[in-house]
Phi, psi and omega in degrees: 000141181284159181302320181298328178291318178296319178297317178299316180298316179297315180297315180296320179299321180294310182294315181290325176296318177297316180297315179297317179299321178294315182294326178269011176058038175270340178223162174263153183296341179249017178283150180297324180295315179297312183292321180294323176295321177294316179298306184296314182297315181292325178288326173295319177296321177295318178299312180298318178296322178296320178297331180264355180074027180264083193291329177296321179285331172299313180298310181305309185284331175293315178296316178304314180295318181292321177296316178296321180297320177301313179295324178298314179296317177298319179295322177298325180278358178090006180258159174239130179304136182261148173276141177285134175280135184236000000 
């Protein structure tokens, strides 16, 4: 198996593990553990997609990672992203 496949498996396990933990209420959506798994997993998936030249998946996972990273930084600072009242 190629390196990109191993990287993809690790990234997918992180993102799916975080999602499962959230669904089974083992973590909160703004917890550092949940967000860090999303950041790391999505960036690994973006790396693997880049190695394979799959640019749509690079874009998808890079944006996923950056959004998760923003929430991670806010959580580190003690804040929780607020919903806009409309």
